[in-house]
C-alpha positions in Angstrom: 12.7 -26.5 6.3 11.8 -23.1 4.1 8.2 -23.9 2.5 7.3 -21.6 -0.6 3.2 -21.3 -1.5 1.8 -22.3 -4.1 1.0 -19.4 -5.4 4.8 -18.2 -5.6 5.8 -21.1 -7.6 3.8 -19.6 -10.7 6.5 -17.4 -11.0 8.9 -20.8 -12.0 7.3 -19.7 -16.1 10.1 -17.7 -16.6 14.0 -18.1 -16.1 14.2 -15.1 -14.4 11.4 -16.5 -11.6 13.2 -20.0 -11.5 17.1 -18.4 -10.4 14.7 -16.6 -7.8 12.9 -19.0 -6.8 15.7 -21.0 -6.9 18.2 -18.4 -3.8 15.1 -17.8 -2.0 16.4 -20.0 0.4 20.2 -18.2 1.2 18.2 -14.6 0.9 16.0 -15.6 4.0 19.0 -17.3 6.1 21.0 -15.0 5.3 19.0 -12.5 6.1 18.0 -15.1 9.6 21.3 -13.7 9.8 21.8 -10.9 9.3 18.6 -9.4 11.8 18.6 -12.3 14.7 14.9 -14.0 13.3 13.7 -16.3 14.2 11.0 -17.3 11.3 7.6 -18.7 12.0 5.1 -19.9 8.6 4.7 -18.1 4.9 1.8 -15.6 5.0 0.3 -17.3 1.4 -1.6 -14.0 0.0 1.8 -12.8 -2.0 2.0 -13.2 -6.1 5.5 -11.7 -6.2 7.1 -11.9 -2.2 7.7 -14.7 0.2 6.8 -12.8 3.4 7.1 -15.0 6.7 6.8 -14.4 9.2 9.0 -13.3 12.3 10.4 -13.2 15.7 13.3 -10.4 16.5 15.9 -11.0 19.0 14.2 -8.5 21.8 10.9 -11.1 21.1 9.1 -8.2 19.2 7.2 -9.2 16.0 8.1 -8.9 12.8 7.5 -10.1 9.5 9.9 -10.9 6.8 9.6 -9.8 3.1 11.5 -11.2 0.5 10.5 -9.5 -3.0 10.7 -11.0 -6.3 12.6 -7.9 -7.8 11.1 -5.9 -10.2 9.4 -2.8 -10.9 6.6 -1.8 -9.7 7.6 -2.9 -5.4 11.1 -1.7 -5.7 10.1 1.5 -4.0 8.5 0.0 -1.3 11.1 0.1 1.5 11.3 4.2 0.4 7.9 5.0 0.5 7.5 2.8 4.3 10.3 4.8 5.0 8.7 8.4 3.7 5.5 7.5 5.6 7.3 6.8 8.7 4.0 5.0 10.0 1.6 7.2 9.2 -1.2 5.1 7.8 1.4 2.1 7.1 3.2 -0.1 8.4 6.8 0.9 9.0 10.3 -0.5 7.4 12.3 -1.7 10.3 14.9 -2.0 8.5 16.2 -2.4 5.1 18.6 -5.5 2.9 18.7 -4.4 -1.4 21.5 -6.2 -2.4 18.7 -9.9 -1.4 15.8 -6.9 -2.5 13.8 -7.8 1.7 12.1 -5.8 3.9 12.2 -6.5 8.1 8.0 -4.5 8.7 6.0 -3.9 10.8 3.8 -6.9 11.6 0.2 -6.6 12.2 -2.2 -8.1 14.4 -4.7 -9.3 14.4 -4.2 -8.1 10.7 -6.6 -8.6 8.9 -8.1 -7.5 5.9 -10.9 -4.4 5.5 -11.7 -7.1 2.6 -13.7 -8.1 4.9 -15.7 -5.3 6.5 -19.1 -4.0 4.7 -18.6 -2.5 1.5 -19.1 1.1 3.9 -17.3 0.6 6.9 -13.7 -0.7 4.6 -15.0 2.7 1.6 -14.9 5.0 5.3 -11.5 3.4 6.0 -9.8 4.2 2.8 -11.1 7.8 2.5 -9.7 8.5 6.4 -6.6 6.6 5.0 -5.8 8.6 2.0 -5.0 12.1 3.2 -2.7 9.8 5.1 -1.2 8.7 3.2 -0.7 12.4 0.5 2.3 13.1 2.1 4.3 15.6 -0.5 7.2 14.2 -3.3 8.7 14.0 -6.2 12.1 12.2 -7.9 13.4 10.0 -6.6 10.5 8.4 -6.4 8.9 7.1 -9.4 6.5 9.8 -11.3 3.1 9.3 -12.7 4.1 10.9 -15.5 6.8 8.7 -16.6 4.8 5.6 -15.6 2.3 7.8 -17.9 4.2 7.6 -21.0 4.7 4.1 -21.0 1.4 3.6 -20.6 1.4 5.4 -24.0 4.1 3.0 -26.2 2.7 -0.6 -24.3 -1.2 -0.1 -24.7 -1.5 0.5 -28.4 1.2 -2.8 -28.3 -1.1 -5.3 -25.7 -4.3 -4.9 -27.6 -2.5 -5.4 -30.9 -1.0 -9.6 -28.9 -3.9 -9.4 -27.3 -5.9 -10.0 -30.7 -7.3 -7.1 -30.7 -10.1 -7.5 -28.2 -12.3 -4.5 -28.3 -12.2 -1.5 -30.1 -10.2 0.7 -31.7 -12.0 3.8 -30.2 -11.1 2.6 -26.4 -7.2 2.5 -26.9 -7.1 6.1 -29.5 -9.5 7.8 -26.7 -6.8 6.7 -23.8 -4.4 7.9 -25.5 -5.5 11.0 -25.8 -6.8 11.5 -22.0 -3.5 10.1 -21.0 -2.3 13.7 -23.4 -4.6 15.5 -21.4 -4.2 14.3 -18.3 -0.5 13.7 -17.6 1.1 17.4 -18.0 -1.3 19.4 -16.2 -1.3 17.4 -12.5 -2.1 19.0 -9.9 0.5 18.5 -6.5 2.8 15.9 -6.0 2.2 13.3 -3.2 2.5 9.9 -2.8 0.9 7.7 -3.7 -0.3 4.2 -3.5 -0.9 3.3 -6.6 -3.1 -0.4 -5.4 -4.4 1.2 -2.3 -7.4 -1.5 -1.6 -9.4 -4.1 0.6 -6.9 -6.4 0.8 -3.8 -3.9 1.6 -5.3 -2.8 4.0 -5.0 -4.8 7.0 -6.5 -4.3 11.2 -3.9 -3.7 13.1 -3.1 -2.1 17.1 -0.4 0.0 16.7 -3.6 2.0 14.4 -7.1 0.8 13.7 -5.8 -0.4 10.0 -2.8 0.0 7.6 -1.5 -0.1 4.2 0.6 -2.4 3.2 2.8 -3.6 0.2 2.8 -0.1 -2.0 3.7 0.0 -6.0 4.5 4.2 -4.7 4.4 6.5 -7.8 4.6 10.1 -7.4 1.9 12.2 -9.0 -2.1 14.4 -7.9 -3.9 13.0 -5.5 -6.9 12.2 -8.1 -4.9 9.2 -9.7 -4.7 7.3 -5.8 -8.4 7.1 -6.3 -8.6 4.3 -9.4 -7.9 1.2 -7.7 -10.7 2.1 -4.8 -13.5 3.0 -7.7 -13.1 0.0 -9.7 -12.3 -2.7 -6.6 -14.7 -5.1 -6.6 -14.6 -6.2 -2.9 -16.2 -2.6 -2.2 -19.6 -3.5 -4.4 -19.1 -4.9 -8.0 -21.0 -2.4 -10.6 -21.8 0.4 -12.8 -23.9 1.9 -10.3 -21.3 0.8 -7.2 -18.4 1.9 -8.8 -20.1 5.2 -9.7 -21.3 5.6 -6.4 -17.6 5.3 -5.0 -16.0 7.6 -7.6 -18.8 10.5 -6.7 -18.3 10.3 -2.2 -14.8 9.7 -2.9 -14.0 13.2 -5.0 -16.5 14.9 -3.1 -15.3 14.0 0.2 -11.6 14.6 -0.5 -12.8 17.1 -2.4 -11.0 16.8 -6.2 -12.3 17.2 -10.0 -13.8 14.6 -10.5 -12.8 14.6 -13.7 -9.3 14.1 -13.1 -10.2 10.8 -10.4 -12.6 9.8 -13.5 -10.4 9.5 -16.4 -7.1 8.2 -13.8 -9.5 5.6 -13.5 -10.0 4.5 -16.9 -6.0 5.2 -17.9 -4.5 2.3 -15.4 -8.2 -0.5 -14.9 -7.2 -0.3 -18.5 -3.6 -0.1 -18.7 -4.0 -3.3 -16.1 -6.0 -5.3 -18.1 -3.9 -7.7 -20.3 -1.2 -9.5 -18.2 0.9 -10.9 -21.2 -0.8 -11.5 -24.4 -4.8 -12.2 -21.8 -6.6 -9.8 -21.7 -9.0 -9.4 -17.7 -12.4 -9.9 -18.7 -13.1 -7.4 -15.6 -10.5 -4.8 -15.5 -12.2 -4.5 -19.5 -15.7 -4.4 -18.1 -14.5 -1.6 -15.7 -12.5 0.8 -18.3 -15.8 0.6 -20.3 -18.3 1.6 -18.2 -15.7 4.6 -16.5 -15.0 5.7 -20.6 -18.6 5.6 -20.8 -19.0 8.0 -16.8 -17.6 10.5 -19.8 
């Protein structure tokens, strides 16, 4: 019997979520049959995908991932193919009609976030250049994502009851207008690269998982690491990460700061609710100009 993790049950608040949860047993059965899988337990970490341990017909390990249809994960399979195992888990099979991926399993699978901040940051600095492979369309472009933020940010701020000074929104819109059209070389970006999306593996020491891919300039790719609390939470710790990342990777500090500010503020809203931690970080980044 398929046991759906409690975190995924939260999707039942929407009609689309309920429909997907109801369809999950049939989707999983379809993939297990087509790919000749023996399925094991579900992994608990995902909020929008059912992730199951699997054994293939040849006895090798794998992971079955059935995704709740969502724009941020729509191009995950394409990104994993693009990387082809270079710094990220390998895609073994893809069933678009079921929104399902069969991917390489990482063993022992320990999260990078369990390491010390120094070790974790060094590992991320080593991974990033490998993931930054030249890319444009058909990947979603950072410029298009930025245009969406420009449209949504004032609306989210209004719906949340104007929870902070409007000058922060105005500053974000001005920064967007400056950064989006003036980008450098376009590469494939993992826009949610942090310690819980990198796993210890056997094939390589660390492998990235769960991309929310975009194509855009390298400076944007630092944003999730700059604000990662597991690497040290506080204004000075965040600024040290910004300085070290840009210095060691040879990137423009001000552009990296601006993109980190923008994405953090754009992701500071969940529906009509403000995420206080993201707002605090966005303010620090805005003040660091």
